[in-house]
C-alpha positions as CSV (number, residue, x, y, z in Angstrom):
1,X,149.3,78.5,132.6
2,X,148.5,79.0,136.2
3,X,152.1,78.3,137.3
4,X,153.5,81.0,135.0
5,X,154.6,84.3,136.4
6,X,153.3,87.5,134.9
7,X,154.9,90.9,134.4
8,X,153.2,94.2,135.4
9,X,152.3,94.7,131.7
10,X,150.5,91.4,131.2
11,X,147.0,93.0,131.0
12,X,148.3,95.6,128.6
13,X,149.9,92.9,126.3
14,X,146.5,91.2,126.1
15,X,144.7,94.5,125.5
16,X,147.1,95.1,122.6
17,X,146.2,91.7,121.1
18,X,149.5,90.0,121.8
19,X,149.9,86.3,121.2
20,X,151.1,85.0,124.6
21,X,153.5,82.1,125.2
22,X,155.4,80.6,128.1
23,X,159.0,81.9,128.2
24,X,161.5,81.4,131.1
25,X,158.6,80.7,133.5
26,X,156.7,83.8,132.4
27,X,153.6,84.5,130.3
28,X,155.1,86.7,127.6
29,X,154.1,88.2,124.3
30,X,155.7,86.5,121.3
31,X,154.1,88.9,118.8
32,X,151.4,91.5,118.3
33,X,148.9,91.9,115.4
34,X,151.6,93.7,113.4
35,X,153.5,90.4,113.1
36,X,157.1,89.5,113.7
37,X,158.5,90.8,110.4
38,X,156.8,94.2,110.5
39,X,157.7,94.5,114.2
40,X,161.4,93.8,113.3
41,X,161.4,96.4,110.5
42,X,159.6,99.0,112.6
43,X,162.3,98.7,115.3
44,X,164.9,99.2,112.6
45,X,163.2,102.3,111.2
46,X,161.6,104.0,114.2
47,X,161.2,102.7,117.8
48,X,160.0,99.5,119.4
49,X,158.9,98.9,123.0
50,X,159.8,95.6,124.6
51,X,158.7,94.2,128.0
52,X,161.8,92.7,129.5
53,X,160.5,92.6,133.1
54,X,161.2,88.9,133.3
55,X,164.9,89.6,133.5
56,X,166.6,89.8,136.8
57,X,167.5,93.1,138.4
58,X,170.0,92.8,141.3
59,X,171.8,95.3,143.6
60,X,175.2,94.4,145.1
61,X,176.4,96.2,148.2
62,X,179.4,95.9,150.5
63,X,180.8,97.9,153.5
64,X,183.7,98.9,151.3
65,X,181.4,100.4,148.7
66,X,181.5,99.9,144.9
67,X,185.3,99.1,144.9
68,X,184.8,96.1,147.3
69,X,181.9,94.8,145.2
70,X,183.9,95.2,142.0
71,X,186.9,93.5,143.3
72,X,184.8,90.5,144.5
73,X,182.8,90.4,141.2
74,X,186.0,90.3,139.2
75,X,186.5,86.8,140.6
76,X,183.3,85.7,138.8
77,X,183.5,87.6,135.5
78,X,186.6,88.3,133.2
79,X,185.9,92.0,133.1
80,X,187.6,95.1,134.5
81,X,185.1,96.4,137.0
82,X,187.4,98.4,139.3
83,X,188.2,100.6,136.3
84,X,184.6,101.1,135.3
85,X,183.6,104.8,135.6
86,X,180.8,106.0,137.9
87,X,177.4,105.7,136.2
88,X,178.8,103.6,133.4
89,X,177.8,100.1,132.4
90,X,179.8,97.2,131.0
91,X,178.9,93.8,129.4
92,X,180.3,90.7,131.1
93,X,179.8,87.0,131.5
94,X,179.9,84.5,134.3
95,X,182.5,81.7,133.6
96,X,183.0,78.3,135.1
97,X,186.2,76.8,136.4
98,X,187.2,75.7,132.9
99,X,186.6,79.2,131.4
100,X,183.3,78.2,129.8
101,X,180.5,80.7,129.7
102,X,177.6,80.2,132.2
103,X,175.6,83.3,131.2
104,X,176.1,86.9,130.1
105,X,175.0,90.0,132.1
106,X,175.2,93.8,132.4
107,X,177.1,95.4,135.3
108,X,176.8,99.1,136.2
109,X,178.8,101.3,138.6
110,X,176.1,103.3,140.4
111,X,178.5,105.1,142.8
112,X,178.3,103.3,146.1
113,X,176.9,100.0,144.7
114,X,176.7,97.8,141.6
115,X,173.5,97.2,139.6
116,X,173.4,94.0,137.6
117,X,170.9,92.8,135.0
118,X,170.8,89.0,134.4
119,X,168.9,86.9,131.8
120,X,165.5,85.6,132.7
121,X,166.1,81.9,131.9
122,X,169.2,81.8,134.2
123,X,168.0,84.4,136.8
124,X,167.7,82.0,139.8
125,X,171.0,80.3,138.9
126,X,172.8,83.6,138.4
127,X,171.6,85.0,141.7
128,X,172.6,81.8,143.5
129,X,176.0,81.9,141.8
130,X,176.6,85.4,143.1
131,X,175.4,84.6,146.6
132,X,177.8,81.6,146.7
133,X,180.7,83.4,145.0
134,X,180.6,86.8,146.7
135,X,181.1,86.3,150.5
136,X,180.5,89.4,152.4
137,X,178.5,91.0,149.6
138,X,174.8,91.8,149.9
139,X,173.0,90.3,146.9
140,X,169.5,91.9,146.8
141,X,167.1,90.8,144.0
142,X,164.8,93.7,143.0
143,X,161.3,92.4,142.6
144,X,159.2,95.6,142.8
145,X,160.4,97.1,139.5
146,X,159.5,96.3,135.8
147,X,162.0,96.7,133.0
148,X,161.2,98.2,129.6
149,X,163.4,98.5,126.6
150,X,162.8,101.2,124.0
151,X,164.9,100.4,120.9
152,X,165.4,102.0,117.5
153,X,166.8,105.1,115.8
154,X,163.9,107.3,117.2
155,X,164.3,106.0,120.8
156,X,166.1,109.1,122.0
157,X,163.5,111.5,120.5
158,X,160.6,109.5,122.0
159,X,162.0,109.0,125.5
160,X,163.4,112.5,125.8
161,X,159.9,113.9,125.3
162,X,159.0,112.3,128.7
163,X,162.5,112.4,130.3
164,X,164.5,115.2,128.7
165,X,167.9,114.4,130.5
166,X,168.3,111.1,128.5
167,X,169.5,113.3,125.6
168,X,172.8,113.8,127.6
169,X,173.4,110.0,128.0
170,X,176.1,108.3,125.9
171,X,176.1,104.6,124.9
172,X,176.5,102.5,128.1
173,X,175.8,105.4,130.4
174,X,173.4,104.8,133.3
175,X,171.3,107.3,135.2
176,X,168.8,107.6,138.0
177,X,166.2,110.2,136.9
178,X,163.0,111.6,138.4
179,X,160.0,111.6,136.1
180,X,156.2,111.8,136.1
181,X,156.5,108.0,136.5
182,X,158.6,108.0,139.6
183,X,162.3,107.3,139.8
184,X,163.6,105.7,136.7
185,X,166.8,103.7,136.4
186,X,167.9,104.1,132.8
187,X,170.8,102.7,130.8
188,X,171.5,103.7,127.2
189,X,171.9,100.2,125.9
190,X,170.1,97.3,124.4
191,X,170.3,94.1,122.3
192,X,168.8,95.0,118.9
193,X,171.8,96.7,117.2
194,X,170.0,100.0,117.4
195,X,170.3,103.0,119.7
196,X,168.0,102.6,122.7
197,X,167.4,102.6,126.4
198,X,166.5,100.1,129.1
199,X,164.3,101.6,131.8
200,X,163.6,100.2,135.2
201,X,160.4,101.6,136.6
202,X,158.4,100.8,139.8
203,X,155.8,98.1,139.1
204,X,152.9,100.4,139.9
205,X,154.1,102.9,137.3
206,X,155.1,100.5,134.5
207,X,151.8,100.5,132.6
208,X,151.4,104.3,132.7
209,X,154.9,104.7,131.3
210,X,154.4,102.0,128.6
211,X,151.1,103.7,127.5
212,X,152.8,107.1,127.4
213,X,155.6,105.7,125.1
214,X,153.1,103.8,122.9
215,X,151.0,107.0,122.5
216,X,153.8,108.2,120.3
217,X,153.1,107.3,116.7
218,X,156.7,106.2,116.1
219,X,156.5,103.5,118.8
220,X,155.0,99.9,118.3
221,X,155.0,97.1,120.9
222,X,157.5,94.4,120.0
223,X,157.3,90.7,121.1
224,X,159.9,88.0,121.7
225,X,159.8,86.9,118.1
226,X,161.2,90.1,116.7
227,X,163.4,90.4,119.8
228,X,165.1,87.2,118.7
229,X,165.3,88.1,115.0
230,X,166.8,91.5,115.8
231,X,169.4,90.0,118.0
232,X,170.2,87.3,115.4
233,X,170.5,89.9,112.6
């Protein structure tokens, strides 16, 4: 276990009674005492909080601003990024020379740069792929921020109690918002089939934000087991 990386919420997972397993090189919660099925159903009915800090957060910059990054990135993903609106996000995938899929990812236009979220298992390979395939583009991996996902039909009501401006966000909007937990990078997106948000927060504020969300009776912590079953469903 000593070679596993941990997220800023590792101690909280253990306090909450999570069953921890190795996943993508990290020590991660597969389920909590509620159990996978009840966690799955809770996310469908109310709101579930997921720790997805093991995923990769990357900022791409170029002297020509967002347009230069988008034009270069369109050589790696079959997605219209030049036409992506400011503070909007789009789903894409890296493809190989034969058109096969290497990995999927989320790409956001944040005005003067692009913000990218890549999968944990392929994080190192994806970042290397961008560095090799985007000459002249600065590829900066963000390692000082955690990533939380709040998913479910009550996600907006829960998060807006702490960050009121999220009420104005549409599906696939992104925002940079000030809060009691520092600057939050928020997207209205997720992978459960429910409404929800992904929230990037500074490592030192991640546990306080997670505790504040979990203090709401409508929120339960959700592990990797229900994360997979929700995606599969």
